[in-house]
C-alpha positions in Angstrom: 31.9 177.7 -114.6 32.5 181.1 -116.2 35.8 183.0 -116.2 36.1 186.1 -117.9 38.6 189.0 -117.4 37.1 191.9 -116.3 37.8 195.7 -114.9 40.5 196.7 -117.9 42.6 193.4 -117.8 43.8 194.0 -115.0 42.3 191.2 -112.7 40.8 187.8 -113.8 37.7 187.0 -112.0 35.6 183.6 -112.1 32.1 182.9 -111.3 31.0 180.0 -109.3 27.8 178.8 -109.3 28.0 175.7 -107.8 30.1 174.9 -104.5 32.0 172.0 -106.1 33.5 174.4 -108.1 35.5 176.7 -106.6 39.1 176.5 -106.2 40.1 176.4 -102.8 43.6 176.2 -103.6 43.5 179.9 -105.2 41.8 180.8 -102.1 43.8 182.8 -99.1 43.7 180.3 -96.7 42.2 183.4 -94.4 38.8 182.4 -95.8 39.1 178.9 -95.6 36.5 179.2 -92.9 33.7 180.0 -95.2 33.7 176.4 -96.5 30.6 174.9 -94.5 28.8 178.6 -94.9 29.0 178.3 -98.6 28.2 174.8 -98.9 25.1 175.1 -97.3 24.3 178.4 -98.9 25.3 177.1 -102.4 23.8 173.2 -102.0 21.2 173.8 -98.6 19.5 176.8 -98.6 16.1 176.1 -98.6 16.7 173.7 -95.6 18.5 176.0 -93.7 16.0 179.0 -94.3 12.3 178.2 -95.2 11.2 181.4 -96.3 14.0 182.2 -98.1 13.8 182.0 -102.0 17.4 182.8 -103.3 20.4 181.9 -105.1 24.1 182.0 -103.6 26.6 182.5 -106.5 30.3 183.0 -105.7 32.5 185.5 -107.3 36.5 185.2 -106.7 38.9 187.7 -107.3 42.7 187.0 -107.3 42.5 185.3 -103.4 39.2 186.5 -102.3 35.8 184.8 -102.6 32.3 187.4 -102.3 29.2 185.4 -102.0 26.1 186.9 -103.5 22.8 186.0 -102.9 19.9 186.8 -106.2 16.4 186.9 -105.2 13.5 188.1 -107.7 9.5 188.6 -106.9 10.1 187.3 -103.4 7.1 188.5 -102.4 6.5 186.5 -99.6 10.0 186.4 -97.7 11.4 187.2 -94.9 12.6 190.4 -94.4 16.2 189.8 -93.9 16.1 188.8 -97.8 13.1 191.0 -99.8 12.3 194.7 -99.5 8.7 193.7 -100.2 8.9 191.5 -96.5 10.4 194.5 -95.2 8.7 197.6 -96.2 5.6 195.9 -96.7 4.3 192.6 -94.9 6.6 193.9 -91.8 5.7 196.9 -91.6 1.9 196.8 -92.7 2.2 194.2 -89.8 4.1 196.8 -86.7 2.2 199.4 -88.4 -1.6 197.6 -87.6 -0.3 197.0 -83.9 0.2 200.9 -82.9 -2.8 202.4 -81.4 -3.6 206.0 -83.4 -6.3 207.2 -85.1 -8.1 206.3 -88.0 -7.2 208.6 -90.0 -3.5 208.4 -89.4 -3.9 204.7 -90.1 -5.3 205.0 -93.4 -2.8 207.3 -94.5 -0.1 204.9 -93.5 -2.4 202.0 -95.1 -2.0 203.4 -98.0 1.3 204.4 -98.3 2.5 201.0 -97.8 0.7 200.1 -100.4 1.8 202.4 -103.0 5.5 201.5 -101.8 4.5 197.5 -102.4 3.3 198.4 -106.0 6.5 200.7 -106.7 8.2 197.6 -105.2 6.3 195.1 -107.6 6.9 197.1 -110.2 10.4 196.3 -110.1 10.1 192.4 -110.0 12.5 192.7 -106.9 15.4 191.9 -109.2 18.0 192.5 -106.5 21.7 191.1 -105.5 23.0 191.4 -102.6 26.7 191.9 -101.9 28.0 189.4 -98.9 25.0 188.4 -97.4 24.7 187.1 -94.2 20.8 185.6 -94.1 20.0 187.6 -91.1 19.1 191.0 -89.0 22.9 192.3 -89.3 25.4 191.9 -91.5 28.9 192.6 -89.5 31.2 193.9 -92.5 35.5 193.3 -92.6 37.9 195.5 -94.1 39.4 192.9 -96.6 35.7 192.7 -98.5 36.3 196.4 -99.4 39.6 195.6 -100.9 38.7 195.5 -105.2 35.2 197.2 -104.2 34.7 199.0 -107.5 36.2 195.7 -109.6 33.0 193.8 -107.7 30.4 196.5 -108.4 31.6 196.5 -111.9 31.3 192.7 -112.0 28.3 192.2 -110.2 26.4 194.6 -112.9 27.9 193.2 -115.7 26.3 189.4 -114.7 23.5 191.2 -113.1 21.8 193.9 -115.4 18.7 193.7 -115.1 19.3 193.2 -111.0 19.4 196.2 -107.9 22.9 196.1 -106.0 22.6 196.2 -102.4 25.2 196.2 -99.2 22.4 195.4 -96.6 22.7 197.2 -92.8 25.3 199.7 -92.3 25.6 202.5 -89.8 27.4 205.0 -90.2 28.7 204.8 -86.5 30.6 201.6 -87.6 30.6 201.4 -91.2 31.0 204.9 -92.0 34.3 204.3 -93.9 32.7 202.0 -96.2 29.3 204.0 -97.1 31.6 206.3 -97.9 33.0 204.0 -100.9 30.1 202.9 -102.0 28.6 206.4 -102.1 31.3 206.8 -104.7 30.6 203.9 -106.4 26.9 205.3 -107.0 24.8 203.3 -103.7 22.8 205.5 -102.5 21.1 205.4 -99.3 18.2 203.4 -98.0 17.0 203.7 -95.0 15.8 200.3 -93.1 16.0 200.7 -89.3 16.8 202.5 -85.8 18.7 200.3 -84.4 21.1 200.4 -81.1 24.8 199.8 -80.9 26.4 200.0 -77.4 29.7 201.6 -77.3 32.2 200.4 -74.7 34.6 203.7 -75.4 32.0 206.6 -75.4 30.7 207.8 -71.9 27.9 206.2 -69.9 25.7 207.3 -66.7 26.2 205.9 -63.5 22.4 205.0 -63.6 23.3 203.1 -67.4 26.3 201.5 -65.7 24.2 201.1 -62.3 21.8 199.0 -64.5 24.3 197.0 -66.1 25.6 195.8 -63.6 22.2 195.4 -61.5 21.4 192.8 -64.2 24.6 190.8 -64.6 24.3 190.5 -60.4 20.7 188.9 -61.0 21.9 186.4 -63.6 24.5 185.7 -60.4 22.1 185.3 -57.9 19.6 183.4 -59.9 21.4 179.7 -59.8 21.5 179.4 -63.2 24.3 178.7 -65.1 26.4 180.4 -67.5 27.9 178.4 -70.3 29.1 177.8 -73.6 28.8 174.3 -74.5 25.8 172.6 -76.4 25.2 168.9 -77.4 21.5 168.1 -80.1 19.0 168.2 -77.3 20.5 172.2 -76.2 19.9 173.2 -80.5 16.4 171.2 -80.2 15.4 173.2 -77.4 17.6 176.5 -78.8 15.2 176.0 -81.9 12.5 175.9 -79.9 12.8 179.1 -77.9 14.0 180.8 -81.4 10.9 180.1 -82.8 8.9 180.9 -79.6 10.0 184.4 -79.7 10.9 185.6 -83.0 7.9 183.8 -85.1 4.9 183.3 -82.4 5.4 186.1 -80.7 7.2 188.4 -82.1 6.4 188.4 -86.5 5.7 185.7 -88.6 7.9 187.6 -91.1 11.0 187.0 -89.6 13.4 184.1 -90.5 12.2 180.7 -90.4 15.4 179.0 -89.4 15.0 175.6 -89.6 16.5 173.1 -86.8 19.0 171.9 -88.7 20.7 175.3 -89.8 20.9 175.6 -86.2 23.4 172.4 -85.9 25.3 173.0 -88.8 26.2 176.8 -87.6 27.2 175.2 -84.4 29.2 171.9 -85.8 31.5 174.3 -88.2 32.2 176.5 -85.7 30.2 179.7 -87.7 28.6 181.1 -84.3 29.3 180.7 -80.1 26.6 180.1 -78.6 26.4 181.9 -75.1 23.4 180.4 -72.8 21.8 180.3 -69.8 20.7 176.8 -67.9 18.4 175.0 -65.4 18.7 172.1 -64.2 20.8 171.3 -67.6 18.4 172.5 -69.2 18.5 175.6 -71.4 16.1 178.8 -71.1 17.9 181.0 -72.8 20.1 181.6 -75.8 22.3 184.1 -78.2 23.6 182.8 -81.5 27.1 185.6 -81.6 29.0 186.8 -84.4 31.6 187.9 -83.1 34.2 189.6 -85.8 36.9 191.2 -82.8 35.5 194.9 -83.1 32.0 194.0 -82.8 29.4 190.9 -81.5 25.7 191.2 -83.0 23.2 188.2 -81.3 22.2 186.8 -84.8 19.6 184.2 -83.1 18.1 184.7 -79.8 15.3 182.6 -77.3 14.4 182.9 -73.8 11.5 181.7 -71.8 9.3 184.3 -72.0 6.9 183.6 -68.7 11.1 183.6 -66.4 10.6 187.7 -64.8 13.9 189.3 -65.8 15.1 186.4 -68.6 15.7 188.5 -71.2 17.9 191.1 -69.1 19.9 188.0 -67.2 20.6 186.8 -70.6 21.8 190.4 -72.5 23.8 191.7 -69.7 26.5 188.3 -70.9 26.7 190.9 -74.2 27.2 194.3 -72.0 29.8 192.4 -70.1 31.8 191.1 -72.7 31.8 194.2 -74.5 33.3 196.5 -71.6 36.0 193.6 -71.4 37.2 193.5 -74.5 36.7 196.3 -75.7 33.8 195.3 -79.0 31.2 197.0 -80.2 27.7 195.6 -79.7 25.1 196.1 -82.6 22.0 195.2 -80.7 19.7 195.7 -83.3 16.4 197.2 -83.2 13.5 196.6 -80.4 13.3 196.2 -76.7 14.8 200.9 -76.9 13.9 201.8 -73.2 16.0 198.9 -72.1 18.8 199.3 -74.3 18.8 202.9 -73.6 18.7 202.9 -70.2 21.8 200.4 -70.2 23.7 203.1 -72.4 23.2 201.6 -76.0 22.7 203.9 -78.6 20.2 205.0 -81.5 21.5 205.0 -84.9 20.0 204.9 -88.6 20.6 201.7 -90.5 21.0 201.3 -94.2 20.7 199.3 -97.2 23.2 200.8 -99.8 21.5 200.6 -103.1 22.9 201.4 -106.8 20.4 201.4 -109.6 22.0 203.4 -112.0 22.7 200.8 -114.3 19.3 199.5 -114.5 16.7 200.4 -118.1 14.9 203.2 -117.5 11.7 202.1 -116.1 13.2 199.9 -113.2 15.9 202.8 -112.5 12.9 205.5 -111.7 11.3 202.9 -109.7 14.0 202.1 -107.5 15.0 206.1 -107.8 11.3 206.7 -106.4 11.2 203.8 -103.6 14.4 204.9 -102.1 14.3 208.8 -102.4 10.5 208.5 -100.6 10.8 206.0 -98.7 14.2 207.1 -97.0 12.1 210.8 -96.6 9.4 209.9 -95.3 10.2 207.2 -92.8 13.3 208.8 -91.5 11.9 211.3 -89.8 9.3 208.8 -88.3 11.9 206.5 -86.8 13.9 209.3 -85.1 10.5 210.2 -83.3 9.7 206.6 -83.0 12.9 205.4 -81.8 14.9 208.0 -81.0 
């Protein structure tokens, strides 16, 4: 365990590389819910997500814990843990599905290869602050206390790594984005995501479609439940694999059944599901931080007509009743927009000014060019 005073001697910080080192007696009790999560990530990450290669360390500052995930050369990782996975592997896979002229395909393929070459030059040395290992990270106010000291400590410990906060939007995270920009973080375009804000004005048709989806669920005879057992979790895992890996992309995270079981047993997610004769046919694993909800884990029986609409109706109903924002991730734009969700550009906030000249220039070129090129494309296609 490394113990070192940083940040002008005002704060005492400690780095932990092993879960057993963490001094929980000096950690705010409000953060003790992190115990099972950090134990999984620091001791068993490879048993939780098959296509993630990363090491999780924890910075202890005051009574706060700051997890970070450290990666390098993770060229085959899922896109949620690798910029190469997101901007090369995943983008190339999606690009091949788009019907367009040959010349456009050739130009697009060439740009993807150039992006891959630039990223390989950096060796993908990255440190993610507050990783979630999901498609969407929901941030809380307490995480940005001492953010300048946290950033300085991470840059000092990892002088060869680009520093990153993943998945932010101006609508929800504008205040955090401004704080990070003051610390020389830059916006790196990520995706177009869809946010549903119950406080926004919605059209009559949008309200009608939401109610229609929930009425279909109520009339279907299916049961709505938030209780699951081990048999249910096994079925949930199969449904997730069928939709996210087999139907959509092999570059989505390969969560294990063991991880699903651990998340549920340690109350790290809420499970909403639809059952037919006591058998799960659709589910969502929800992250809820009181201000925003996000369906981080999702699956359903694909051949049952309208099931996606029915399980999703639970999100909109909860949002309207509890007055919380929905981060409904990317994809299915027509469905989401028809229910009142609005498109918002999602960014990773990246910092590379502390690096040596060549890696700094490589990250700067990738950041500047990819964001400039992808932003108008996303606005046109997904907006």
